[in-house]
N, C-alpha and C positions, 0 to 999 in steps of 0.2 A: 136702576139704570142698566141697560144692556150694552156692554162694551164688546165690540167685535174686533178681534185682532186680525190684522192682515198677515197671512201666512208667509208672505215674502219678507215681511219686516223681521221675522224671527229666524229666518234661514241665514246661515253663515255662508259667505262666498267660499268656494272651495280653495281659493288662493290663501285664505287666512287660516285654514285648518292645518294642524301640524301634520307632517308627513307620516303616513302609516308605516310602521316598521314591519318587515317581513318576519322578524324574530321576536317572539313574545318574551316577556321578562321571566316567565317560568322555565324557559328553555336555555337560560344563561348557564354556561358551564362555570365551574369553580374558578377558573383562571380569570374570567371576566369579573367575577365578584371580587377576587383578590386584587385585581388591577384597580377596581373602583375604590376599595378600602384604602389602598396605598395612595391613591390620588387625594384622599381627604386630609393627609398630613396630620393624623391623629398622634398625640404624644405616646411615647412608649410607657410601660407601666411605672418605671422609676420616675420619670418626669411627671406623670399623672399623680403619683403619690406625693411628690414634692409640691405640686400645685395644690393638691388637696390640703396639705398641711399649712400652706400659706393662706389658703382661703379660710381654713379653720381659725388661724391666728387673727386674720383681719376681722372675722365675725366676732370673735371674743373681744377684740380691741374695741370694736364699735358698740358692743353690748356694754362694756365697762364705761365708755364715754356716755352712753345713754343713761346708765344708772347714776352716774355722777351729775349729769344735767338734771335728772329728776329729783335727786337729793338737794341740789342747789335751788331748784324751784320751790320745793317744800320748805327749805330753810328760809328762803327769801320771803315767802308768804308769812312765815311766823315771826321773823326778826324785824322786818320793816313794817311798822304799824300802818294800817289802812288810813288812819286819820292824819298821818304826817304829810310829807311831800308826795302827793298822789301822782303827779306827772312823772317824776323820776321812778317811782315804784312801778307804775304801769308800764313805762318804757322798758324797764329791766325785766319784768314778768313777761312782757310781749316777746322780747328778744330770747329769753330762755325757752319759751313755748315754741318759738320758731326753730330754735336749735334742736329741741326735743323732736319736733315733727320731722326735721331733716334727718336726724340720726335714726329715727324710727324707720324711715324709708330706706336708709342705708343698710340697716340691719335686715330688713325684709329682702332687699336686693342681694345682699351678701349671703343670706340664708338660702335663697333660691340658687345662687351660683354654687354654693357648697353642696346642696342636695344634688344638683345635676352632676357635678364633678364626682361626688361620692358614688352616685349611681353608675356613672361611666366606669369608674375604677372597679367597682364590684362586678359589673357585667363583663368588663374586659378581662379581669383576672379569672372569672368563672369560665369564660370561653377558652382562655388559654390553658386552663388547668383541666378542662373537660375534654377528653379525647373523642367523645362521641360527636362533638361539634366541629372537629377539625375537617378540613376539606378532603383529607385522605379517606375518610369513612363515608364519603358521599358517592352515590351512584351517579354515573355520567348524566342521567336525566335531571339531577339536582335533588333527588330525594335521598334521605339518609338510609344507610344500611344498618341493620341491627346485628 
C-alpha cells in the first residue's frame, strides 16, 4: 500500500508554536540560574537529611511488615490443613497474598522515593561542598573557569 501524506496536514500553524526566545539557554547568566533554583523551593540540606531518615524508616517498616506477612502466609499454609475447611483457608490465603502484593508495591515505591531523596542529598551536598561548582567560579558566558 502506498500512503501519501498531505504536507499541509503535518504543518503546524504558526499560532500554536511556542514563541522563539531571543536568548538561548546557553547564554543564561548565573543569576538567572540561581533565581530558577530558588523558585523550585528545594529543601535545605538539614531538611533533606531529615526527610531521608524518615523515608529510610518507612522503607524499613514496610519491609518488616512484608516479612511478617510472608511468614504468616507460610505458617498458614503449614498449619491449616488443605483437607479441612477449604473455603476459610482459601479466603485467608487469598487475603494474605493480597496484603503481600500491596506491601511489595509499597516497598518498591518507598525504595524509589528513598533512592531519589538519597541521590538528591548526595548531589546537593557535593555541589555545596565543591567550590568549583559555585557560581563565583563561572565565566560570565556560563562556562567554568579552572
